[in-house]
C-alpha positions, 0 to 999 in steps of 0.5 A: 506527481501527487496529485489526486486522480480520484480513480483506484487500483483494486486488488484480488485475490482468486479463490482457487489457487490464493494467487493476486493481482491488482488492476490499475484503472484503464485510464491509465492504460489509455492515456498510454495508448494515446499519447504512444499514437498521438507521440508515434512519429519522434520515434522514441516517445512509444519506445516507453509508452507502449511497454508502459501500456501494455504492463498495464493491461497485462492484469486484464487480459490475463483475468478476465472477466467472467460475465454470471460466475458463481462466486466460490467459497472463499478459502484464502482472506482478500484483506488484512489478517484480523489482529487482537486488541490489546485493550480489551482483546478483542478482534480488531478489523482492518478498516482502511489501508493509505498505500502513499507515495512521495512523487512517484516514490512509494514511501509505505503503505499503513494500516488502521485498525478499530476494535469491535468490542472497545472501539480502540484503535491504533495504526500500524505502517508497512516494514516499506514504511519504515524504511524510508522514515528510517531512511529520512531520519538519517538523512535529518540527522546528516543535515543537521551538521551540515545546518549548524545553526539551524541544525537542532529543528533537523535533530527534532525532525529526525526524534520526531520521526523515528518517535512515529515509526516506534509507537507503529511499531509497538502497536504491532507488538502490542497487538498481534495477528489472530490466526484464524480459518477461512474455509473448510477443504471440501 
């Protein structure tokens, strides 16, 4: 519900085939299991929580941890690709990835990059974030017509949201992706 839980979802990438998967916090699995057991008498509640528990546990079951397994050579990138810095032409690496939600609805992903040479920073947003901003701007613009005395505030909010999205799209064009090779095929 928008409150920080202190738990993290872990993203993995198989170095043999490139398959990506995410492991949700085990707390999510255990909460659904406990709720299923406690409310089994209602018959309806377990029909919701049991599939939630199974869905959250499935990646753990399908991708078990192998103790003392050797690290494979890196063939597939597990992080965001590198970008060329628009300021100095250097290499920019992704420093943080933030997936945002509003009341459980995904509102996009924000990528923060920093140049290794000149330390310039820029922020990019995912396509989902741009779509969410566009829908929000349209709603604000339409509310502006319905609330004419204060409609200017809604219209200004729509312009600000579109300006933020446009600046991130412009930063994406100014800082293109860098093609790189991870590892040689044996």
